[in-house]
C-alpha positions as CSV (number, residue, x, y, z in Angstrom):
1,M,137.8,39.4,114.7
2,G,134.9,36.8,115.0
3,A,131.3,36.2,115.2
4,A,129.2,37.1,112.4
5,R,126.9,40.0,111.2
6,L,127.2,43.5,111.1
7,A,125.2,46.4,111.3
8,G,125.7,50.1,111.2
9,H,126.3,53.3,109.2
10,L,128.8,54.1,106.4
11,C,129.6,57.7,106.1
12,I,131.3,58.7,102.7
13,Q,132.6,62.2,102.5
14,D,131.7,63.6,99.2
15,T,133.3,67.1,99.6
16,P,134.6,68.9,102.9
17,G,131.9,69.3,105.2
18,T,129.4,67.2,103.2
19,F,128.5,63.5,104.0
20,Q,126.6,61.0,102.1
21,Q,125.0,58.6,104.7
22,L,125.3,55.0,103.7
23,H,124.1,53.5,107.0
24,F,126.1,50.3,107.4
25,A,123.9,47.7,108.5
26,F,124.6,44.1,109.5
27,Y,127.1,41.8,108.1
28,F,125.5,38.6,109.5
29,L,124.2,35.0,108.5
30,P,125.4,31.9,107.9
31,F,127.3,34.2,105.8
32,T,128.7,37.1,107.7
33,G,131.1,36.2,110.3
34,F,129.6,34.3,113.0
35,Y,129.9,30.7,113.7
36,G,126.6,28.7,114.3
37,R,123.7,27.7,112.8
38,P,122.7,29.8,109.6
39,W,119.8,32.0,109.6
40,S,116.9,31.2,107.3
41,M,115.7,33.3,104.3
42,D,112.8,34.4,106.5
43,Q,114.9,35.4,109.3
44,R,117.1,37.3,106.9
45,K,114.1,39.3,105.5
46,L,113.0,40.1,109.1
47,L,116.4,41.4,109.6
48,F,116.3,43.6,106.5
49,Q,113.0,45.0,107.8
50,W,114.6,45.9,111.2
51,L,117.4,47.5,109.7
52,Q,115.3,49.5,107.2
53,R,113.1,50.7,110.2
54,R,116.1,52.1,112.2
55,G,117.8,53.9,109.1
56,L,120.5,51.4,108.9
57,N,121.0,50.2,105.1
58,C,123.9,48.1,104.7
59,Y,124.3,44.3,105.2
60,M,127.7,42.5,105.0
61,Y,127.5,38.9,103.9
62,A,130.7,36.9,105.6
63,P,129.4,33.8,106.9
64,K,132.1,31.6,108.6
65,D,130.1,28.3,108.2
66,E,129.8,28.8,104.3
67,L,132.6,26.7,102.8
68,K,132.9,29.0,99.7
69,H,133.2,32.1,101.7
70,R,136.5,30.9,103.3
71,L,137.8,27.4,103.1
72,L,136.8,26.7,99.5
73,W,136.8,30.3,98.4
74,R,138.3,29.4,94.8
75,E,135.3,27.5,93.9
76,P,132.4,29.3,92.2
77,Y,128.7,28.9,93.2
78,T,126.7,26.4,91.4
79,E,123.7,27.5,89.5
80,H,121.4,26.5,92.4
81,E,123.5,28.3,94.8
82,A,123.7,31.6,92.7
83,G,120.2,31.6,91.7
84,T,118.2,30.3,94.8
85,R,120.1,31.5,97.6
86,M,122.6,34.3,96.8
87,R,120.6,36.3,94.2
88,S,117.4,35.9,96.3
89,L,119.3,37.3,99.2
90,I,120.8,40.3,97.2
91,E,117.4,41.1,95.8
92,A,115.7,40.9,99.3
93,A,118.1,43.3,100.8
94,Q,117.7,45.8,98.0
95,E,113.7,45.6,98.2
96,Q,114.3,47.1,101.8
97,G,116.7,49.7,100.6
98,V,119.7,47.8,102.2
99,E,123.0,47.6,100.5
100,F,124.3,44.1,100.1
101,I,128.1,43.7,100.7
102,F,129.7,40.4,99.7
103,A,132.7,39.6,101.6
104,I,135.2,36.8,101.0
105,S,138.1,35.5,103.2
106,A,140.7,34.1,100.9
107,G,143.9,34.8,103.1
108,Q,144.2,31.4,104.8
109,D,145.8,29.5,101.8
110,M,146.1,32.2,99.1
111,V,149.2,32.6,97.3
112,F,149.5,36.2,96.9
113,S,152.0,36.2,94.1
114,S,150.1,33.2,92.0
115,A,148.4,34.7,88.8
116,G,146.1,31.8,89.0
117,D,144.8,32.5,92.5
118,R,144.4,36.1,91.7
119,L,142.4,35.2,88.6
120,L,140.1,32.8,90.6
121,L,139.4,35.4,93.3
122,Q,138.5,38.1,90.6
123,Q,136.3,35.6,88.9
124,K,134.4,34.6,92.2
125,L,133.7,38.2,92.9
126,R,132.7,39.0,89.1
127,Q,130.1,36.1,89.4
128,V,128.7,37.6,92.5
129,A,128.6,41.0,90.8
130,A,126.5,39.4,88.0
131,M,123.9,38.6,90.6
132,G,123.4,42.4,91.2
133,C,125.9,42.9,94.1
134,R,127.6,46.4,94.0
135,S,129.8,46.2,97.1
136,F,132.5,43.9,98.3
137,A,135.0,43.2,101.2
138,L,138.3,41.4,101.2
139,L,139.0,39.8,104.8
140,F,142.6,39.0,105.8
141,D,142.0,38.6,109.6
142,D,142.9,35.6,111.7
143,I,145.4,34.1,109.2
144,D,149.0,33.0,109.4
145,P,151.2,36.1,109.2
146,C,153.9,33.9,107.7
147,M,154.1,33.9,103.8
148,C,155.0,30.9,101.8
149,Q,158.4,30.9,100.0
150,A,156.9,31.7,96.8
151,D,155.3,35.0,98.1
152,R,158.7,35.7,100.1
153,D,160.6,35.7,96.7
154,V,158.2,38.4,95.3
155,F,156.9,40.7,98.2
156,P,159.0,42.0,100.9
157,S,156.2,41.9,103.5
158,L,152.7,40.5,104.1
159,A,151.1,43.8,103.9
160,Q,152.4,44.6,100.7
161,A,151.4,41.4,99.2
162,Q,147.9,41.9,100.6
163,A,147.8,45.4,99.4
164,S,148.7,44.3,95.9
165,V,145.8,41.9,95.8
166,A,143.4,44.2,97.1
167,N,144.3,46.9,94.8
168,E,144.0,44.8,91.5
169,V,140.6,43.3,92.6
170,Y,139.4,46.8,93.4
171,Q,140.3,48.1,90.2
172,E,139.1,45.0,88.2
173,L,135.8,45.4,89.7
174,G,135.5,49.1,88.3
175,Q,136.5,50.6,91.8
176,P,133.2,50.1,93.6
177,S,131.9,52.9,95.8
178,I,132.0,50.5,98.9
179,F,135.2,48.3,98.8
180,L,136.3,47.1,102.4
181,F,139.8,45.5,103.6
182,C,140.2,43.7,106.8
183,P,143.8,43.9,107.9
184,T,145.6,41.1,109.7
185,E,146.2,43.6,112.5
186,Y,142.7,44.9,113.1
187,C,142.9,46.1,116.6
188,S,145.5,48.0,119.0
189,S,146.2,44.7,120.9
190,L,147.3,42.9,117.7
191,C,149.8,45.7,116.8
192,S,153.4,45.5,117.7
193,P,154.3,47.8,119.5
194,S,151.3,49.8,118.8
195,P,149.0,51.2,115.8
196,S,151.1,54.0,115.1
197,Q,154.4,52.2,115.2
198,S,153.2,49.0,113.4
199,C,155.2,48.4,110.1
200,Y,152.3,46.4,108.9
201,L,149.7,49.1,109.3
202,Q,152.1,51.8,107.9
203,T,152.5,49.8,104.7
204,I,148.6,49.1,104.4
205,G,148.2,53.0,104.9
206,Q,150.8,53.9,102.0
207,E,150.0,50.9,99.6
208,L,146.1,50.7,99.6
209,L,144.4,52.8,97.2
210,P,142.6,55.8,98.9
211,G,139.1,54.5,97.9
212,I,139.4,51.3,99.8
213,G,138.1,51.4,103.4
214,V,139.8,49.7,106.3
215,I,138.3,47.8,109.0
216,W,139.3,48.3,112.7
217,T,137.8,46.8,115.9
218,G,139.1,49.3,118.4
219,P,141.7,48.8,121.2
220,K,140.7,45.1,121.6
221,V,138.7,42.5,119.6
222,V,135.7,43.3,121.8
223,S,136.2,47.1,122.7
224,Q,134.4,48.2,125.8
225,E,134.8,51.8,124.9
226,L,135.7,53.7,121.6
227,S,137.0,57.2,121.9
228,A,137.8,59.8,119.1
229,A,141.3,60.4,120.5
230,L,142.2,56.5,119.9
231,L,140.6,56.6,116.4
232,E,142.9,59.8,115.4
233,E,146.0,57.5,115.9
234,V,144.5,55.0,113.7
235,E,143.5,57.4,111.2
236,A,147.0,58.8,111.0
237,V,148.6,55.5,110.4
238,L,145.9,54.3,107.7
239,R,145.8,57.7,106.1
240,R,142.1,57.5,106.2
241,R,139.2,57.2,108.7
242,P,138.6,53.6,109.8
243,V,135.5,51.5,109.2
244,I,134.7,50.1,112.9
245,W,133.8,46.5,113.1
246,D,132.0,46.6,116.5
247,N,132.1,43.1,118.2
248,L,130.1,44.4,121.4
249,Y,127.5,41.8,121.0
250,A,129.4,39.1,119.2
251,N,128.6,36.2,121.3
252,D,129.8,33.1,119.2
253,Y,132.8,32.8,121.4
254,D,130.8,31.5,124.4
255,C,127.8,29.3,124.1
256,R,126.3,30.3,127.5
257,R,126.2,34.3,126.8
258,V,124.0,36.4,124.9
259,F,123.8,40.3,124.9
260,L,120.4,42.1,125.0
261,G,121.5,45.7,126.4
262,P,121.5,49.1,124.7
263,Y,124.3,50.1,122.6
264,M,126.8,51.9,124.5
265,G,130.5,52.9,125.4
266,R,130.9,54.8,122.0
267,A,131.9,58.5,122.7
268,P,129.8,61.4,121.5
269,G,130.8,62.8,118.2
270,L,132.6,59.5,117.3
271,M,131.1,59.3,113.8
272,S,132.9,62.2,112.4
273,R,136.1,60.3,112.9
274,L,134.7,57.1,110.9
275,H,134.3,56.2,107.4
276,G,131.7,53.5,108.7
277,L,130.6,51.4,111.4
278,L,129.6,47.6,111.4
279,L,127.8,46.0,114.2
280,N,128.5,42.4,114.7
281,P,125.4,40.9,116.5
282,N,124.4,37.9,118.4
283,C,124.2,34.6,116.5
284,E,120.6,34.5,117.6
285,L,118.3,36.7,115.5
286,Q,115.7,37.5,117.9
287,A,118.5,38.6,120.4
288,N,119.3,41.5,118.1
289,F,116.3,43.6,118.3
290,I,117.6,45.9,121.0
291,P,121.1,46.2,119.7
292,I,119.8,47.2,116.2
293,H,117.2,49.5,117.6
294,T,119.5,51.4,120.1
295,L,122.4,51.5,117.3
296,G,119.8,53.2,115.2
297,T,119.1,55.9,117.9
298,W,122.7,56.5,118.5
299,F,123.1,56.8,114.9
300,Q,120.2,59.4,114.6
301,S,121.8,61.1,117.6
302,E,125.2,61.4,115.8
303,L,123.7,62.7,112.7
304,G,121.9,65.4,114.7
305,R,125.2,66.3,116.3
306,M,127.0,66.5,112.9
307,E,124.4,68.7,111.5
308,E,124.7,71.1,114.6
309,V,128.4,71.2,113.8
310,A,127.8,72.0,110.4
311,A,125.1,74.7,111.1
312,P,126.0,76.0,114.6
313,G,123.4,78.1,116.4
314,D,121.1,76.0,118.2
315,S,123.5,74.3,120.8
316,Q,120.8,73.6,123.3
317,G,119.0,71.6,120.6
318,A,122.2,69.6,120.1
319,R,122.4,68.8,124.0
320,D,118.7,67.8,124.1
321,G,119.3,65.3,121.1
322,S,122.2,63.6,122.9
323,Y,122.4,59.8,123.1
324,S,121.3,58.2,126.2
325,P,121.7,54.5,126.5
326,Q,118.9,54.0,129.1
327,E,116.4,56.2,127.4
328,A,117.1,54.4,124.2
329,L,116.6,51.1,125.9
330,E,113.2,52.0,127.3
331,V,112.0,53.1,123.9
332,A,113.5,49.8,122.5
333,L,111.9,47.6,125.2
334,R,108.3,49.0,124.4
335,D,109.0,48.4,120.8
336,W,110.3,44.8,121.2
337,V,107.3,43.9,123.3
338,A,105.1,44.8,120.5
339,E,107.4,43.2,117.9
340,I,107.3,40.0,119.9
341,N,103.4,39.9,120.2
342,Q,103.0,40.8,116.6
343,Q,105.3,38.0,115.7
344,N,103.2,35.7,117.7
345,I,100.2,36.7,115.8
346,S,101.7,37.0,112.2
347,L,104.9,35.1,111.7
348,P,104.6,31.6,109.9
349,T,106.4,28.7,111.6
350,S,109.1,28.7,109.2
351,D,111.0,31.2,111.5
352,A,112.2,28.2,113.3
353,R,114.0,26.4,110.5
354,T,117.5,25.4,110.1
355,G,119.6,27.1,107.4
356,D,118.5,24.9,104.6
357,G,114.9,25.6,105.3
358,S,114.0,22.3,106.7
359,P,111.8,22.4,109.6
360,V,112.9,21.8,113.1
361,Q,110.9,19.6,115.5
362,S,109.8,22.0,118.5
363,P,107.5,22.0,121.4
364,S,104.3,24.1,120.7
365,S,104.8,27.5,122.3
366,S,101.1,28.1,122.4
367,Q,100.5,25.7,125.1
368,P,100.7,26.3,128.7
369,E,104.1,24.9,130.4
370,A,102.1,22.8,132.7
371,I,100.8,20.6,129.9
372,R,103.9,20.4,127.9
373,N,106.0,17.2,128.2
374,D,108.9,18.0,126.0
375,V,109.9,21.1,127.7
376,P,111.6,21.1,131.1
377,Q,109.2,22.1,133.9
378,T,109.8,24.2,136.8
379,P,109.7,22.0,139.9
380,P,107.8,22.7,143.1
381,G,109.4,24.8,145.6
382,P,111.2,28.1,145.2
383,G,111.5,28.1,141.7
384,A,107.9,27.8,141.1
385,A,106.6,30.3,143.6
386,Q,105.1,33.4,142.4
387,V,106.2,36.7,143.4
388,T,105.1,40.3,143.1
389,P,105.7,41.6,139.6
390,E,107.5,44.6,140.8
391,E,110.7,43.9,142.6
392,P,113.1,46.5,143.8
393,R,116.3,46.7,142.0
394,T,119.9,48.3,142.4
395,S,121.4,50.4,139.7
396,P,120.3,50.0,136.1
397,T,123.7,48.7,135.2
398,A,126.8,47.6,137.0
399,Q,130.4,47.7,136.0
400,V,132.0,44.0,135.6
401,T,135.5,42.9,135.9
402,P,137.9,44.6,133.2
403,E,139.2,41.3,131.9
404,E,139.1,41.9,128.0
405,P,137.4,39.5,125.8
406,R,139.3,38.5,122.6
407,I,137.4,36.9,119.9
408,S,139.9,35.7,117.7
409,P,141.4,32.1,118.3
410,T,144.4,32.9,116.2
411,A,145.4,36.3,117.6
412,P,148.5,36.5,119.5
413,V,148.7,37.0,123.3
414,T,151.0,40.0,124.1
415,P,153.2,39.4,127.4
416,E,151.3,42.3,129.0
417,E,148.0,40.3,128.3
418,A,149.5,37.1,129.4
419,G,150.6,38.4,132.7
420,S,147.4,40.1,133.6
421,G,145.5,36.9,134.2
422,P,144.1,33.8,132.5
423,M,142.8,34.4,129.1
424,T,139.1,34.4,128.8
425,P,137.1,32.5,126.1
426,K,136.2,35.9,124.7
427,E,139.9,36.3,124.1
428,A,139.4,33.6,121.9
429,R,137.6,34.9,118.9
430,T,135.3,37.8,117.6
431,S,137.0,38.3,114.5
432,P,135.3,38.4,111.2
433,T,136.9,34.9,110.2
434,A,137.9,33.3,113.7
435,Q,137.5,29.7,114.5
436,V,135.4,28.4,117.5
437,T,137.3,26.2,119.7
438,P,135.9,23.7,122.2
439,E,134.8,24.8,125.5
440,E,137.6,26.6,127.4
441,P,138.0,27.9,131.1
442,R,136.5,30.9,132.0
443,T,137.6,33.6,134.7
444,S,135.3,34.6,137.5
445,P,133.5,37.8,137.5
446,M,133.0,37.6,141.2
447,A,135.2,39.9,142.9
448,S,136.1,39.4,146.8
449,V,133.9,40.9,149.3
450,T,135.5,43.3,151.9
451,P,134.8,43.1,155.7
452,E,133.0,46.4,155.3
453,E,130.7,45.2,152.5
454,A,130.1,41.8,154.3
455,E,128.6,43.7,157.4
456,S,126.7,46.1,155.3
457,D,122.9,45.9,154.9
458,P,121.4,45.4,151.6
459,K,121.5,48.5,149.5
460,E,118.3,50.6,149.2
461,V,116.9,50.0,145.7
462,R,114.6,51.6,143.4
463,P,111.7,50.3,141.5
464,S,111.9,50.4,137.5
465,P,111.1,53.8,136.2
466,T,108.8,52.4,133.4
467,A,105.5,51.3,134.3
468,P,103.5,48.7,132.3
469,V,100.4,49.9,130.1
470,T,97.2,49.6,131.7
471,P,94.6,46.9,130.7
472,K,92.4,49.6,128.9
473,E,95.4,50.6,126.8
474,A,96.4,47.0,126.0
475,V,92.8,46.3,125.0
476,S,93.1,49.1,122.4
477,S,96.1,47.4,120.5
478,P,96.7,43.7,119.8
479,T,100.5,44.0,120.4
480,A,100.4,46.2,123.6
481,P,102.0,44.8,126.5
482,V,99.8,43.5,129.3
483,T,100.3,44.3,132.7
484,P,102.0,41.8,135.3
485,K,98.9,41.1,137.0
486,E,97.2,39.9,133.7
487,A,100.1,37.8,133.0
488,V,100.1,36.1,136.5
489,S,96.3,35.2,135.8
490,S,96.8,33.7,132.4
491,P,99.8,31.5,131.8
492,T,99.7,32.3,128.0
493,A,99.1,36.2,128.2
494,P,101.5,38.0,126.2
495,L,105.1,39.0,127.8
496,T,104.7,42.1,129.7
497,L,107.2,45.1,129.7
498,E,108.6,44.2,133.0
499,E,109.1,40.6,132.1
500,V,111.1,41.6,128.9
501,R,113.1,44.0,131.0
502,M,114.0,41.4,133.4
503,L,115.2,39.3,130.3
504,V,117.5,42.0,129.1
505,E,118.8,42.7,132.7
506,L,120.0,39.0,132.9
507,F,121.7,39.1,129.6
508,Y,123.2,42.6,129.4
509,L,126.4,43.4,127.8
510,P,130.0,41.9,128.0
511,Y,131.4,44.5,130.5
512,Q,128.1,45.3,132.3
513,H,125.4,43.3,134.3
514,G,122.0,44.3,134.2
515,A,120.1,45.2,137.7
516,L,118.7,41.9,138.0
517,A,121.8,40.1,137.5
518,Q,123.9,42.3,139.5
519,E,121.5,42.1,142.3
520,L,121.7,38.2,142.3
521,L,125.2,38.5,142.2
522,E,125.6,40.8,145.3
523,H,123.2,38.8,147.4
524,F,125.0,35.6,146.7
525,R,128.5,37.2,147.4
526,W,127.2,38.6,150.7
527,L,125.5,35.4,151.7
528,R,128.7,33.3,151.2
529,A,131.0,35.9,153.0
530,N,128.6,35.9,156.0
531,S,127.9,32.2,155.9
532,L,129.1,31.6,159.5
533,S,126.1,33.6,160.6
534,V,123.4,31.3,159.3
535,G,123.6,28.9,162.3
536,V,123.5,31.6,165.3
537,P,120.3,30.9,167.2
538,P,117.7,33.7,167.3
539,T,118.1,33.9,171.2
540,A,122.1,34.2,170.9
541,P,123.7,37.6,172.0
542,D,125.0,38.1,168.5
543,A,121.6,37.0,166.8
544,C,121.5,40.0,164.7
545,G,124.1,38.8,162.2
546,G,121.9,35.5,161.6
547,T,118.7,37.6,161.3
548,R,120.3,39.7,158.7
549,W,121.6,36.7,156.7
550,R,118.3,35.0,156.7
551,G,116.6,38.3,155.4
552,R,119.1,38.5,152.7
553,A,118.6,34.9,152.0
554,Q,114.8,35.3,151.6
555,S,115.5,38.2,149.3
556,F,117.7,36.0,147.1
557,Q,115.0,33.3,147.0
558,L,112.4,35.9,145.8
559,L,114.9,36.8,142.9
560,C,115.5,33.1,142.2
561,A,111.5,32.7,141.9
562,R,111.2,35.6,139.7
563,T,113.8,34.3,137.3
564,C,112.2,30.8,137.2
565,R,108.7,32.5,136.7
566,L,110.2,34.4,133.9
567,H,111.3,31.1,132.2
568,S,107.9,29.7,132.5
569,R,106.4,32.5,131.0
570,L,108.7,32.5,128.1
571,V,108.2,28.8,127.3
572,S,104.2,29.3,127.6
573,T,104.0,32.5,125.6
574,A,106.8,33.3,123.2
575,G,106.6,32.5,119.7
576,R,108.7,29.8,118.3
577,A,111.4,32.1,117.0
578,L,112.1,33.8,120.1
579,L,111.9,30.5,122.1
580,Y,114.3,28.8,120.0
581,D,116.8,31.6,120.4
582,L,116.7,32.6,124.0
583,H,115.3,29.5,125.7
584,P,118.7,27.8,126.3
585,Y,120.2,30.7,127.9
586,L,117.2,31.3,130.4
587,W,117.0,27.6,130.9
588,D,120.6,27.4,132.0
589,I,120.3,30.3,134.6
590,R,117.0,28.8,135.9
591,N,118.5,25.6,136.6
592,M,121.6,27.2,138.4
593,L,119.3,29.3,140.5
594,L,117.2,26.3,141.3
595,V,120.3,24.2,142.5
596,K,121.5,27.1,144.7
597,S,118.0,27.8,146.3
598,G,117.6,24.3,146.8
599,W,120.7,23.9,148.9
600,Q,119.6,27.1,150.7
601,L,116.0,26.3,151.3
602,P,115.0,24.9,154.4
603,A,118.1,23.6,155.7
604,A,119.9,26.9,155.7
605,F,117.7,28.2,158.3
606,T,118.7,25.6,160.6
607,S,121.8,24.7,162.4
608,L,123.0,22.4,159.6
609,Q,124.8,25.6,158.3
610,L,124.7,24.5,154.6
611,W,126.3,27.8,153.7
612,A,129.3,26.8,155.6
613,L,129.9,23.8,153.2
614,P,133.6,22.5,152.7
615,E,135.5,24.9,150.4
616,P,135.4,22.6,147.3
617,V,131.6,22.3,147.5
618,G,131.0,25.9,148.2
619,I,133.6,26.9,145.5
620,H,131.5,24.8,143.0
621,L,128.2,26.3,143.9
622,Q,129.8,29.7,143.7
623,S,131.0,29.0,140.2
624,L,127.6,27.8,139.1
625,L,125.9,31.2,140.0
626,Q,129.1,33.1,138.5
627,T,127.9,31.9,135.0
628,L,125.1,34.0,135.1
629,C,127.0,36.8,133.6
630,Q,130.4,35.3,133.4
631,L,133.3,36.9,131.7
């Protein structure tokens, strides 16, 4: 399934109509499922605080980069590892009221029929239990479905072998209240021919003890939507409600993407169909504030809906409490601005450490960008130009191409998937235990432009509905966002609400672009489709086409300048933690926009017609911009 940590809620039904809420919150870290640099202890403590604030109180530890979680799962933790790292992590979670779930992935080379392997697995989990852990998970995702000869001699199927091991471990640990099982077929696209007709899932549902929860990612590894109807099919074959492992924000499959948008695409009333929900976040801790914040809002909305069902009467109250992704995003944006500014005041420099706690050499984020030699500077020209802080936008979100990401490198590709087009890198891994492969080709999110679209004028756009606070309000609170005017006058002024919103819109969701990214892409597509108009003299009979092209090119330049300005502001004002996590992504977009606007600048307004470049060059420039929000 891929990536790394999880966050969410777990609902356990005590009696019919009554639910005990165990809010499943985050399984992450160097331990938790994602590939990449492990999080430091300070980062994990900050994560636990975020989870506690949002009512999410579960954390699953399943780090793919920890050898003793997967590759060397048989080896026990040393005294140092157990005392200074694992026990401290468990205690830090419990201090915030967060349930710590220890996951282990033994399926790669385990001999299911071996009494020795079974004993080693139990000893490893008992060691962790002795450190204070009460909840566990066995992960059998992204493994070879073929059993060794010794196992084939004992078990008729892989499902029976896995269920036998899981049941034995579950009983040896005293049947803990939270014990999760991740199957090898963990989404609809991996089931043959379908979840309801999968012999593997049918056996798992029959053989697993009823107290064991089963993990499921949805129709795909990264599911755009989750519906109650689809979950009913899974519940029927598993004979229990599934625990959703939601990979919506997992980004370890593509080093050029990060997702900052609101939690969405999950149907209202979904929680009543689930035994729990785990959210697999971005590898970068600071990128997960809005995902966690909006997940908490969604969760509270679902709780209110369930309470309304249990005690009907005030139907209007239930409607008023329904979840709105955009409203949740607006609240989360304001809180994130305050969090960013608070971190700049209070967080120690250890937030930019590597997994082992050693400091990382980094540029000081307290200096203006103009005097920092170790961070790339915005060159003069369009990228350095200052623009008005309020730029019109198109719709808040725009749907992107339907190519479905996969996040499991070992997951098979069905003939239908293979025939639908090239496999995207997302279709390479976001399973709890997938391996990251070298850079892979990506598909293009750019749809062709119709003649009608090519001739149409730019769409009328709307300003953002949320205005920044006034200077008077900002003075009253050290963490309040400042106005765009204040930010322009002082290079090191705190990031404003509008600037943080721009950042989110550039890096939105796997299947949706934010307003700023969508507007950039729309301008680019239109300009390229109408590139022959650029060289038409203003006095020519058909000069209106050239005039329209130049006007739209100017709008594109302004958007490029705003993005470059945002990069400068992030480098000049962001704390070290935020800068290290998000700078590489914004730096990448900034450079691509500078390249594009540099080609366009003054020559595009002359008869050189640089927009009518030879096809190979034009395609290359287009592909550069496509990676803004590439699928």
